[in-house]
BASEPA-451632 format. One line per field, with one value per residue (C-alpha): x, y, z; residue in one letter. Coordinates in Angstrom, 3 decimals, always signed. Layout:
# residues N
xx <- X ...;
yy <- Y ...;
zz <- Z ...;
r <- A ...;
# end
This chain:
# residues 189
xx <- +83.042 +86.425 +89.046 +92.151 +95.228 +98.529 +101.616 +105.298 +106.374 +109.155 +109.016 +111.511 +111.885 +114.078 +116.552 +114.324 +111.318 +109.541 +108.394 +107.423 +106.682 +105.790 +108.204 +106.066 +102.378 +102.936 +100.264 +102.541 +105.595 +108.919 +111.743 +115.335 +116.155 +119.775 +121.596 +123.891 +126.948 +124.792 +122.580 +119.652 +117.531 +118.020 +115.335 +113.336 +109.845 +107.265 +105.965 +103.255 +100.672 +99.405 +102.043 +102.992 +103.545 +107.265 +108.663 +108.708 +110.439 +113.610 +116.028 +114.535 +115.974 +114.449 +115.616 +115.936 +112.534 +110.872 +110.600 +111.663 +111.181 +112.425 +113.723 +117.119 +117.427 +115.414 +111.851 +110.750 +112.800 +112.646 +111.086 +107.855 +106.718 +109.281 +107.330 +104.900 +106.092 +109.788 +110.598 +114.314 +113.767 +111.622 +110.895 +111.007 +108.406 +110.863 +111.282 +114.709 +115.122 +116.761 +117.831 +115.894 +118.249 +120.509 +117.624 +117.267 +116.589 +112.901 +113.621 +116.585 +116.658 +119.092 +120.559 +123.587 +126.109 +129.637 +132.093 +134.218 +132.515 +129.558 +128.435 +125.618 +125.362 +122.033 +120.407 +118.600 +115.628 +112.347 +109.296 +107.565 +108.907 +112.598 +115.180 +117.892 +119.181 +122.178 +124.275 +124.727 +126.490 +124.704 +126.518 +124.265 +127.014 +126.361 +123.473 +120.344 +119.432 +116.272 +117.764 +121.041 +123.576 +123.932 +124.040 +127.136 +126.838 +128.938 +127.871 +127.580 +127.158 +123.631 +121.333 +118.674 +115.651 +112.541 +113.765 +116.400 +114.873 +111.373 +109.604 +110.966 +113.879 +116.602 +118.287 +121.864 +122.959 +121.460 +121.958 +125.021 +127.131 +129.907 +133.283 +134.745 +134.159 +135.943 +135.017 +131.568 +129.873 +126.713 +124.625 +125.234 +122.874;
yy <- +109.300 +110.961 +108.860 +110.663 +108.590 +109.292 +109.343 +110.221 +113.066 +115.663 +118.578 +121.208 +122.025 +124.282 +122.723 +123.697 +121.895 +125.030 +126.169 +122.774 +123.297 +120.722 +120.424 +117.850 +117.125 +113.723 +111.065 +108.157 +107.775 +109.611 +108.478 +108.894 +112.408 +113.499 +116.321 +115.823 +117.881 +120.315 +121.075 +119.112 +116.851 +113.183 +110.716 +107.598 +108.112 +105.361 +106.312 +103.637 +105.534 +103.848 +101.143 +97.708 +97.876 +97.131 +99.482 +102.923 +103.024 +104.694 +107.579 +111.099 +114.609 +118.046 +121.567 +122.587 +124.314 +121.174 +122.450 +120.458 +116.916 +114.303 +110.762 +110.933 +107.142 +103.958 +105.215 +103.318 +100.108 +97.010 +94.544 +96.369 +93.571 +92.732 +90.775 +88.469 +84.883 +85.295 +83.361 +83.545 +84.353 +87.178 +88.325 +92.008 +93.576 +93.318 +89.554 +89.689 +87.547 +88.832 +86.927 +88.574 +87.009 +89.820 +92.196 +95.737 +96.434 +96.871 +99.610 +101.958 +103.222 +105.241 +107.007 +109.156 +111.039 +109.646 +112.324 +113.913 +111.765 +111.879 +108.446 +107.543 +104.574 +102.880 +99.783 +97.514 +96.561 +94.644 +96.637 +96.375 +96.222 +96.150 +98.661 +96.025 +94.000 +94.336 +97.501 +99.189 +102.138 +104.390 +106.287 +108.789 +109.539 +106.151 +106.215 +104.637 +101.467 +101.144 +98.081 +98.013 +99.975 +102.630 +100.175 +98.450 +95.852 +96.519 +93.355 +90.608 +88.009 +89.388 +89.210 +91.870 +91.145 +89.928 +90.723 +87.974 +85.633 +84.395 +85.330 +87.053 +86.092 +87.618 +90.577 +91.309 +94.951 +98.366 +102.078 +102.613 +105.655 +106.336 +107.584 +107.398 +105.416 +102.448 +102.615 +102.632 +102.140 +100.038 +97.790 +94.073 +91.479;
zz <- +100.602 +101.160 +102.892 +104.094 +103.322 +105.028 +102.893 +103.112 +100.829 +100.915 +103.358 +104.473 +108.162 +110.281 +112.703 +115.655 +114.126 +112.976 +109.547 +108.115 +104.410 +101.745 +98.838 +97.056 +96.692 +95.104 +95.641 +96.608 +98.839 +98.768 +101.050 +102.185 +100.966 +100.790 +99.005 +96.010 +94.999 +92.993 +96.003 +94.583 +96.753 +95.860 +96.977 +96.183 +94.771 +94.493 +91.059 +90.837 +88.828 +85.632 +85.501 +86.760 +90.502 +90.632 +88.026 +89.514 +92.894 +91.780 +91.907 +91.693 +92.065 +92.568 +93.321 +96.991 +96.817 +95.374 +91.802 +88.738 +90.123 +87.668 +87.325 +85.603 +85.589 +85.369 +85.505 +82.377 +82.466 +80.290 +80.650 +81.409 +83.722 +86.376 +88.943 +87.174 +87.725 +88.521 +85.376 +84.645 +80.956 +79.624 +76.085 +75.191 +72.871 +69.957 +70.514 +72.165 +75.271 +78.422 +81.480 +84.308 +86.817 +85.704 +86.201 +87.337 +91.009 +91.812 +94.360 +94.819 +98.423 +100.522 +97.501 +98.322 +96.215 +96.417 +97.655 +94.912 +92.279 +89.856 +91.153 +93.562 +95.922 +96.769 +98.235 +95.758 +97.926 +97.584 +96.530 +99.927 +103.438 +104.094 +102.943 +102.783 +99.848 +97.550 +97.192 +93.845 +92.258 +89.787 +87.022 +85.229 +82.675 +81.063 +78.548 +80.055 +78.137 +80.272 +81.972 +83.931 +81.876 +84.598 +87.526 +88.892 +91.636 +94.710 +96.544 +93.907 +96.668 +97.271 +94.249 +93.658 +95.874 +94.067 +90.541 +90.640 +93.213 +93.972 +97.164 +100.200 +102.360 +104.473 +102.771 +103.730 +103.166 +103.841 +104.580 +102.387 +103.160 +100.639 +101.823 +98.296 +95.102 +96.696 +100.409 +102.021 +105.348 +105.490 +107.697 +107.284 +108.649;
r <- M Y L K V R N Y T L F S I N A D G S D I E P L S Y F E T G E W N P S V N H D G Q I V Y T R W D Y V D R E N C L G T R F W V C N P D G T N P R A P H G N Y P L P Y H T F E D H Q P W K V L P D G R E I D S R I G A P L V E M G I R A V P N S P L Y I F T A A P H H G E V H G S L G M L D L R V P D D R H T S Q V K R I T P D E I F P E S E M P G R R H Y K Y G T P W P L S E D F Y L C N V W;
# end
């Protein structure tokens, strides 16, 4: 039996609503597209396939015509299991311990290029539901250590939803819009 499943993926469209064309045929969700300084489309892709369910909702880019989609950051983070029991300490495959309270965001939403800068701003959100949480800055010039080397917290008063706290609760910040590296607009609850 074939069951049609609706999904959000990238499309292009003219300003008058005509000529709707798919840019992606991906099987899971893609959200919040914006354009970076190089003219590439920047978006969040829920890359859930063949992995633990909280690892792959991260930063993606593609060309304006949808070609060359890729995850330049964070698509294969450590630890490999981020959501199991919310234990504060985790052990990596090589035996090293990491404090998951200083964990990577589960989801990076609302990604936007910072004007006149190589940086990106985003909301660290929970893996289902809201697009609010803590705000972060992403620097792709920093080598990716598969954890948080490229991420800087902008709002340290709000910990990363679900990866640094158990359960769900009220999340404070959302919809970041950078004006510069030091000034931003956002929603605050």
